[in-house]
Biopython code that builds the backbone (N, CA, C, O; Angstrom):
import numpy as np
from Bio.PDB.StructureBuilder import StructureBuilder

atoms = [
    (1, "UNK", "N", (0.816, -1.197, 0.000)),
    (1, "UNK", "CA", (0.000, 0.000, 0.000)),
    (1, "UNK", "C", (0.858, 1.258, 0.000)),
    (1, "UNK", "O", (0.568, 2.221, -0.710)),
    (2, "UNK", "N", (1.916, 1.239, 0.805)),
    (2, "UNK", "CA", (2.736, 2.442, 0.930)),
    (2, "UNK", "C", (3.393, 2.803, -0.401)),
    (2, "UNK", "O", (3.421, 3.975, -0.776)),
    (3, "UNK", "N", (3.916, 1.821, -1.109)),
    (3, "UNK", "CA", (4.594, 2.097, -2.375)),
    (3, "UNK", "C", (3.625, 2.577, -3.447)),
    (3, "UNK", "O", (3.997, 3.416, -4.267)),
    (4, "UNK", "N", (2.412, 2.078, -3.466)),
    (4, "UNK", "CA", (1.429, 2.498, -4.459)),
    (4, "UNK", "C", (1.087, 3.972, -4.338)),
    (4, "UNK", "O", (0.893, 4.648, -5.349)),
    (5, "UNK", "N", (1.011, 4.474, -3.127)),
    (5, "UNK", "CA", (0.709, 5.883, -2.933)),
    (5, "UNK", "C", (1.917, 6.760, -3.227)),
    (5, "UNK", "O", (1.769, 7.906, -3.650)),
    (6, "UNK", "N", (3.095, 6.231, -3.007)),
    (6, "UNK", "CA", (4.314, 7.017, -3.200)),
    (6, "UNK", "C", (4.522, 7.356, -4.676)),
    (6, "UNK", "O", (5.074, 8.411, -4.988)),
    (7, "UNK", "N", (4.093, 6.486, -5.586)),
    (7, "UNK", "CA", (4.296, 6.714, -7.021)),
    (7, "UNK", "C", (3.576, 7.966, -7.500)),
    (7, "UNK", "O", (4.072, 8.663, -8.386)),
    (8, "UNK", "N", (2.425, 8.256, -6.934)),
    (8, "UNK", "CA", (1.627, 9.385, -7.405)),
    (8, "UNK", "C", (2.019, 10.707, -6.763)),
    (8, "UNK", "O", (1.491, 11.753, -7.139)),
    (9, "UNK", "N", (2.937, 10.680, -5.800)),
    (9, "UNK", "CA", (3.321, 11.911, -5.129)),
    (9, "UNK", "C", (4.348, 12.706, -5.909)),
    (9, "UNK", "O", (4.423, 13.923, -5.744)),
    (10, "UNK", "N", (5.148, 12.060, -6.760)),
    (10, "UNK", "CA", (6.249, 12.720, -7.446)),
    (10, "UNK", "C", (5.800, 13.842, -8.362)),
    (10, "UNK", "O", (6.263, 14.974, -8.228)),
    (11, "UNK", "N", (4.909, 13.545, -9.283)),
    (11, "UNK", "CA", (4.390, 14.568, -10.191)),
    (11, "UNK", "C", (2.975, 14.201, -10.566)),
    (11, "UNK", "O", (2.522, 13.088, -10.299)),
    (12, "UNK", "N", (2.274, 15.135, -11.187)),
    (12, "UNK", "CA", (0.872, 14.901, -11.537)),
    (12, "UNK", "C", (0.733, 13.862, -12.641)),
    (12, "UNK", "O", (-0.280, 13.164, -12.698)),
    (13, "UNK", "N", (1.735, 13.742, -13.527)),
    (13, "UNK", "CA", (1.629, 12.866, -14.690)),
    (13, "UNK", "C", (2.200, 11.472, -14.446)),
    (13, "UNK", "O", (2.129, 10.629, -15.340)),
    (14, "UNK", "N", (2.762, 11.201, -13.272)),
    (14, "UNK", "CA", (3.466, 9.942, -13.065)),
    (14, "UNK", "C", (2.536, 8.734, -13.170)),
    (14, "UNK", "O", (2.985, 7.666, -13.589)),
    (15, "UNK", "N", (1.278, 8.859, -12.811)),
    (15, "UNK", "CA", (0.374, 7.733, -12.857)),
    (15, "UNK", "C", (-0.183, 7.458, -14.236)),
    (15, "UNK", "O", (-0.763, 6.395, -14.458)),
    (16, "UNK", "N", (-0.027, 8.387, -15.174)),
    (16, "UNK", "CA", (-0.648, 8.264, -16.489)),
    (16, "UNK", "C", (0.193, 7.380, -17.403)),
    (16, "UNK", "O", (-0.360, 6.638, -18.216)),
    (17, "UNK", "N", (1.510, 7.443, -17.288)),
    (17, "UNK", "CA", (2.394, 6.775, -18.238)),
    (17, "UNK", "C", (2.723, 5.360, -17.777)),
    (17, "UNK", "O", (2.856, 5.085, -16.585)),
    (18, "UNK", "N", (2.851, 4.471, -18.761)),
    (18, "UNK", "CA", (3.170, 3.082, -18.455)),
    (18, "UNK", "C", (4.638, 2.957, -18.071)),
    (18, "UNK", "O", (4.978, 2.241, -17.129)),
    (19, "UNK", "N", (5.513, 3.656, -18.803)),
    (19, "UNK", "CA", (6.939, 3.584, -18.518)),
    (19, "UNK", "C", (7.611, 4.922, -18.826)),
    (19, "UNK", "O", (6.961, 5.862, -19.285)),
    (20, "UNK", "N", (8.908, 4.998, -18.571)),
    (20, "UNK", "CA", (9.649, 6.232, -18.779)),
    (20, "UNK", "C", (9.743, 6.644, -20.233)),
    (20, "UNK", "O", (9.780, 7.835, -20.546)),
    (21, "UNK", "N", (9.781, 5.656, -21.132)),
    (21, "UNK", "CA", (9.900, 5.982, -22.562)),
    (21, "UNK", "C", (8.641, 6.691, -23.051)),
    (21, "UNK", "O", (8.730, 7.639, -23.832)),
    (22, "UNK", "N", (7.488, 6.248, -22.606)),
    (22, "UNK", "CA", (6.237, 6.894, -23.004)),
    (22, "UNK", "C", (6.199, 8.329, -22.495)),
    (22, "UNK", "O", (5.746, 9.229, -23.202)),
    (23, "UNK", "N", (6.673, 8.542, -21.276)),
    (23, "UNK", "CA", (6.709, 9.886, -20.700)),
    (23, "UNK", "C", (7.665, 10.774, -21.491)),
    (23, "UNK", "O", (7.391, 11.954, -21.712)),
    (24, "UNK", "N", (8.798, 10.192, -21.918)),
    (24, "UNK", "CA", (9.782, 10.963, -22.679)),
    (24, "UNK", "C", (9.192, 11.426, -24.006)),
    (24, "UNK", "O", (9.369, 12.582, -24.389)),
    (25, "UNK", "N", (8.493, 10.541, -24.711)),
    (25, "UNK", "CA", (7.878, 10.925, -25.985)),
    (25, "UNK", "C", (6.791, 11.979, -25.779)),
    (25, "UNK", "O", (6.619, 12.865, -26.617)),
    (26, "UNK", "N", (6.061, 11.889, -24.671)),
    (26, "UNK", "CA", (5.045, 12.895, -24.367)),
    (26, "UNK", "C", (5.697, 14.263, -24.164)),
    (26, "UNK", "O", (5.211, 15.270, -24.679)),
    (27, "UNK", "N", (6.799, 14.294, -23.409)),
    (27, "UNK", "CA", (7.474, 15.569, -23.149)),
    (27, "UNK", "C", (8.071, 16.146, -24.424)),
    (27, "UNK", "O", (8.055, 17.362, -24.620)),
    (28, "UNK", "N", (8.600, 15.284, -25.298)),
    (28, "UNK", "CA", (9.148, 15.759, -26.577)),
    (28, "UNK", "C", (8.033, 16.343, -27.431)),
    (28, "UNK", "O", (8.201, 17.411, -28.020)),
    (29, "UNK", "N", (6.902, 15.662, -27.505)),
    (29, "UNK", "CA", (5.768, 16.166, -28.281)),
    (29, "UNK", "C", (5.239, 17.473, -27.744)),
    (29, "UNK", "O", (4.888, 18.374, -28.507)),
    (30, "UNK", "N", (5.182, 17.575, -26.435)),
    (30, "UNK", "CA", (4.696, 18.809, -25.830)),
    (30, "UNK", "C", (5.663, 19.961, -26.082)),
    (30, "UNK", "O", (5.232, 21.093, -26.302)),
    (31, "UNK", "N", (6.972, 19.682, -26.051)),
    (31, "UNK", "CA", (7.935, 20.750, -26.314)),
    (31, "UNK", "C", (7.850, 21.211, -27.764)),
    (31, "UNK", "O", (8.039, 22.395, -28.041)),
    (32, "UNK", "N", (7.566, 20.293, -28.701)),
    (32, "UNK", "CA", (7.369, 20.697, -30.096)),
    (32, "UNK", "C", (6.135, 21.595, -30.223)),
    (32, "UNK", "O", (6.157, 22.576, -30.967)),
    (33, "UNK", "N", (5.064, 21.265, -29.503)),
    (33, "UNK", "CA", (3.861, 22.100, -29.551)),
    (33, "UNK", "C", (4.148, 23.504, -29.041)),
    (33, "UNK", "O", (3.742, 24.489, -29.658)),
    (34, "UNK", "N", (4.848, 23.597, -27.918)),
    (34, "UNK", "CA", (5.168, 24.898, -27.335)),
    (34, "UNK", "C", (6.084, 25.673, -28.277)),
    (34, "UNK", "O", (5.912, 26.879, -28.452)),
    (35, "UNK", "N", (7.054, 24.993, -28.885)),
    (35, "UNK", "CA", (7.950, 25.643, -29.839)),
    (35, "UNK", "C", (7.204, 26.157, -31.053)),
    (35, "UNK", "O", (7.505, 27.243, -31.550)),
    (36, "UNK", "N", (6.237, 25.397, -31.537)),
    (36, "UNK", "CA", (5.439, 25.831, -32.685)),
    (36, "UNK", "C", (4.606, 27.058, -32.352)),
    (36, "UNK", "O", (4.481, 27.966, -33.174)),
    (37, "UNK", "N", (4.043, 27.092, -31.172)),
    (37, "UNK", "CA", (3.243, 28.251, -30.764)),
    (37, "UNK", "C", (4.119, 29.496, -30.667)),
    (37, "UNK", "O", (3.745, 30.561, -31.160)),
    (38, "UNK", "N", (5.281, 29.366, -30.033)),
    (38, "UNK", "CA", (6.187, 30.512, -29.897)),
    (38, "UNK", "C", (6.673, 30.970, -31.268)),
    (38, "UNK", "O", (6.727, 32.169, -31.541)),
    (39, "UNK", "N", (7.030, 30.013, -32.136)),
    (39, "UNK", "CA", (7.480, 30.360, -33.480)),
    (39, "UNK", "C", (6.400, 31.061, -34.286)),
    (39, "UNK", "O", (6.688, 31.996, -35.033)),
    (40, "UNK", "N", (5.168, 30.619, -34.142)),
    (40, "UNK", "CA", (4.058, 31.251, -34.858)),
    (40, "UNK", "C", (3.843, 32.683, -34.388)),
    (40, "UNK", "O", (3.614, 33.577, -35.202)),
    (41, "UNK", "N", (3.915, 32.902, -33.091)),
    (41, "UNK", "CA", (3.748, 34.252, -32.554)),
    (41, "UNK", "C", (4.851, 35.169, -33.065)),
    (41, "UNK", "O", (4.577, 36.298, -33.473)),
    (42, "UNK", "N", (6.094, 34.697, -33.049)),
    (42, "UNK", "CA", (7.212, 35.505, -33.538)),
    (42, "UNK", "C", (7.036, 35.813, -35.018)),
    (42, "UNK", "O", (7.267, 36.943, -35.450)),
    (43, "UNK", "N", (6.634, 34.823, -35.791)),
    (43, "UNK", "CA", (6.438, 35.022, -37.232)),
    (43, "UNK", "C", (5.325, 36.034, -37.504)),
    (43, "UNK", "O", (5.469, 36.889, -38.378)),
    (44, "UNK", "N", (4.231, 35.946, -36.774)),
    (44, "UNK", "CA", (3.128, 36.899, -36.948)),
    (44, "UNK", "C", (3.601, 38.306, -36.608)),
    (44, "UNK", "O", (3.261, 39.260, -37.307)),
    (45, "UNK", "N", (4.383, 38.443, -35.538)),
    (45, "UNK", "CA", (4.899, 39.757, -35.169)),
    (45, "UNK", "C", (5.822, 40.318, -36.248)),
    (45, "UNK", "O", (5.759, 41.506, -36.565)),
    (46, "UNK", "N", (6.681, 39.466, -36.810)),
    (46, "UNK", "CA", (7.592, 39.936, -37.861)),
    (46, "UNK", "C", (6.828, 40.313, -39.127)),
    (46, "UNK", "O", (7.157, 41.312, -39.766)),
    (47, "UNK", "N", (5.822, 39.539, -39.496)),
    (47, "UNK", "CA", (5.021, 39.853, -40.683)),
    (47, "UNK", "C", (4.260, 41.160, -40.466)),
    (47, "UNK", "O", (4.220, 42.010, -41.355)),
    (48, "UNK", "N", (3.664, 41.320, -39.300)),
    (48, "UNK", "CA", (2.954, 42.555, -38.983)),
    (48, "UNK", "C", (3.872, 43.752, -38.994)),
    (48, "UNK", "O", (3.504, 44.828, -39.465)),
    (49, "UNK", "N", (5.071, 43.561, -38.473)),
    (49, "UNK", "CA", (6.044, 44.650, -38.451)),
    (49, "UNK", "C", (6.443, 45.057, -39.863)),
    (49, "UNK", "O", (6.556, 46.245, -40.164)),
    (50, "UNK", "N", (6.657, 44.066, -40.731)),
    (50, "UNK", "CA", (7.079, 44.380, -42.111)),
    (50, "UNK", "C", (5.929, 44.994, -42.910)),
    (50, "UNK", "O", (6.161, 45.850, -43.763)),
    (51, "UNK", "N", (4.691, 44.567, -42.642)),
    (51, "UNK", "CA", (3.554, 45.141, -43.349)),
    (51, "UNK", "C", (3.292, 46.585, -42.941)),
    (51, "UNK", "O", (2.879, 47.406, -43.760)),
    (52, "UNK", "N", (3.535, 46.886, -41.676)),
    (52, "UNK", "CA", (3.350, 48.251, -41.194)),
    (52, "UNK", "C", (4.516, 49.168, -41.586)),
    (52, "UNK", "O", (4.399, 50.392, -41.539)),
    (53, "UNK", "N", (5.626, 48.561, -41.967)),
    (53, "UNK", "CA", (6.777, 49.345, -42.382)),
    (53, "UNK", "C", (7.511, 49.995, -41.223)),
    (53, "UNK", "O", (8.119, 51.053, -41.386)),
    (54, "UNK", "N", (7.460, 49.384, -40.082)),
    (54, "UNK", "CA", (8.126, 49.951, -38.908)),
    (54, "UNK", "C", (9.591, 49.570, -38.913)),
    (54, "UNK", "O", (10.331, 49.950, -38.006)),
]
sb = StructureBuilder()
sb.init_structure("model")
sb.init_model(0)
sb.init_chain("A")
sb.init_seg("    ")
for serial, (resi, resn, name, xyz) in enumerate(atoms, 1):
    if name == "N":
        sb.init_residue(resn, " ", resi, " ")
    sb.init_atom(name, np.array(xyz, "f"), 0.0, 1.0, " ", f" {name:<3s}", serial, name[0])
structure = sb.get_structure()
């Protein structure tokens, strides 16, 4: 009983993944999503800046 409860204390996502490899792929995918969002925002700002001629 004690060990079963200890697994869920580390992080919120620890109980969702079957193993460490699955968690690693999830984190890689999430970092790509965040990178795409940041890149899109930067690109929109640069396009807007060039269209306004600033």
